[in-house]
Backbone bond lengths (Angstrom), bond angles and torsions (degrees), N, CA, C in turn:
res aa  C-N    CA-C-N  psi(-1)  N-CA   C-N-CA  omega(-1)  CA-C   N-CA-C  phi
1 M - - - 1.434 - - 1.523 110.96 -
2 K 1.314 114.72 147.31 1.469 119.97 177.26 1.516 110.23 -89.62
3 K 1.308 115.13 142.97 1.452 120.04 176.40 1.525 108.52 -79.87
4 A 1.314 116.43 141.08 1.462 120.19 176.08 1.511 108.82 -72.47
5 R 1.317 115.09 136.48 1.458 119.65 178.94 1.518 109.65 -76.38
6 V 1.302 116.14 133.93 1.451 121.96 -179.20 1.522 107.58 -110.87
7 S 1.331 115.98 126.22 1.446 119.15 -179.02 1.527 111.10 -72.73
8 K 1.306 115.96 163.36 1.448 121.77 179.64 1.540 111.18 -61.49
9 A 1.329 116.01 -40.22 1.471 120.20 178.93 1.518 110.64 -63.90
10 Q 1.314 117.69 -40.80 1.456 120.85 179.57 1.531 110.90 -64.52
11 K 1.319 117.55 -36.60 1.459 120.48 177.84 1.522 110.91 -64.77
12 I 1.334 116.26 -43.36 1.471 120.89 -179.66 1.523 109.76 -64.22
13 L 1.333 116.71 -44.96 1.449 120.08 -178.28 1.533 111.92 -68.36
14 A 1.317 116.79 -31.63 1.456 120.50 179.73 1.523 110.84 -69.61
15 E 1.336 116.64 -34.74 1.462 120.95 -178.77 1.520 111.91 -76.80
16 A 1.314 117.42 -33.74 1.471 121.64 -176.91 1.535 109.40 -79.95
17 D 1.316 114.64 136.48 1.454 119.94 177.12 1.525 109.11 -139.12
18 P 1.345 116.41 62.41 1.470 117.96 -177.80 1.527 110.69 -78.27
19 S 1.298 115.51 143.04 1.437 119.76 174.87 1.522 109.21 -88.14
20 L 1.282 117.32 169.32 1.455 121.73 178.79 1.528 110.11 -62.21
21 L 1.317 117.53 -36.90 1.465 121.88 178.25 1.512 110.60 -62.73
22 D 1.320 119.25 -41.80 1.455 122.76 177.44 1.519 111.34 -62.64
23 L 1.332 115.95 -41.23 1.462 120.91 179.48 1.523 111.12 -64.62
24 V 1.322 117.80 -46.62 1.466 121.70 178.72 1.523 110.39 -62.98
25 D 1.311 117.26 -41.62 1.472 121.03 178.86 1.509 111.10 -60.77
26 H 1.322 117.05 -43.91 1.471 121.07 179.18 1.521 110.98 -64.36
27 V 1.325 117.62 -43.65 1.470 121.36 179.76 1.523 110.85 -62.58
28 L 1.329 117.60 -42.30 1.461 120.31 -178.70 1.525 111.29 -70.39
29 N 1.316 118.00 -34.78 1.470 120.47 179.80 1.519 112.33 -74.11
30 K 1.288 117.58 -41.15 1.474 121.44 -177.64 1.528 112.84 -90.09
31 G 1.332 116.04 -37.34 1.467 120.82 -177.29 1.519 111.71 90.78
32 V 1.328 114.88 149.95 1.444 121.78 179.20 1.525 108.18 -136.58
33 F 1.320 116.80 134.29 1.455 121.76 176.15 1.518 107.76 -114.06
34 I 1.324 115.84 125.76 1.457 122.04 -178.68 1.508 108.64 -119.28
35 E 1.319 116.46 133.07 1.453 120.05 179.66 1.525 107.97 -139.98
36 G 1.333 115.42 139.52 1.453 119.36 179.93 1.522 111.14 -155.10
37 E 1.314 115.49 160.99 1.450 122.57 179.54 1.516 109.91 -135.69
38 V 1.345 115.36 141.98 1.457 121.14 175.52 1.523 106.81 -132.91
39 I 1.333 116.73 129.37 1.458 121.20 176.12 1.530 107.74 -123.60
40 L 1.323 115.37 120.28 1.454 120.56 176.84 1.527 108.46 -103.48
41 G 1.298 116.43 128.49 1.457 119.94 -178.72 1.506 111.95 -142.98
42 L 1.305 113.61 167.57 1.451 120.24 178.82 1.530 107.61 -142.90
43 A 1.298 116.79 127.36 1.471 122.65 179.68 1.519 111.28 56.36
44 D 1.320 116.67 47.81 1.456 123.44 -179.70 1.513 115.07 58.66
45 V 1.343 116.16 25.92 1.474 121.48 174.68 1.518 106.51 -119.58
46 D 1.343 115.51 119.68 1.456 120.67 177.93 1.518 110.02 -71.52
47 L 1.328 116.15 122.62 1.463 120.73 -178.65 1.524 112.52 -103.70
48 V 1.329 116.16 -39.93 1.460 120.48 -177.93 1.526 108.80 -133.37
49 Y 1.330 116.91 132.22 1.471 122.61 176.66 1.521 106.39 -123.20
50 L 1.307 116.91 124.38 1.447 122.40 -179.74 1.511 108.15 -126.26
51 R 1.330 115.59 127.23 1.471 120.72 177.38 1.514 107.78 -123.25
52 L 1.316 116.46 130.91 1.459 122.61 -178.37 1.517 109.26 -122.19
53 S 1.326 115.53 128.52 1.445 122.12 172.96 1.521 107.36 -131.18
54 A 1.311 116.47 129.18 1.463 120.71 -178.10 1.518 109.64 -139.33
55 L 1.315 115.53 138.01 1.457 122.82 174.68 1.507 107.67 -117.92
56 L 1.319 116.68 123.60 1.434 122.34 -180.00 1.511 109.14 -118.67
57 C 1.340 115.29 115.39 1.456 119.98 177.48 1.539 107.94 -163.72
58 A 1.310 116.76 173.19 1.436 121.31 177.87 1.532 109.04 -71.72
59 A 1.326 116.61 149.04 1.457 121.74 -176.82 1.523 112.92 -62.56
60 D 1.327 117.99 -33.27 1.463 119.48 -179.51 1.517 112.34 -71.28
61 R 1.325 117.85 -14.92 1.488 120.88 176.36 1.509 110.93 -75.48
62 L 1.340 117.44 -23.43 1.469 121.22 -178.67 1.520 112.37 -87.10
63 A 1.338 116.77 -22.94 1.463 121.02 -177.60 1.521 110.22 -70.80
64 R 1.303 114.92 139.67 1.482 119.16 178.05 1.508 109.61 -81.93
65 P 1.316 118.12 143.51 1.482 120.73 -178.77 1.508 111.96 -73.35
């Protein structure tokens, strides 16, 4: 029988077993910036433009030393 080839990404994901708490801790320590845009239009006329920018991190990361 032939062995199934395992990609490099699958090996990394198989070894990692982070819990949700570890993920939230990492996000709060490092911070995450999310940005997005939505444009709703009809007949090539833009009717609604929505822009979202969000910074998620721990409060002590924003304070200046």
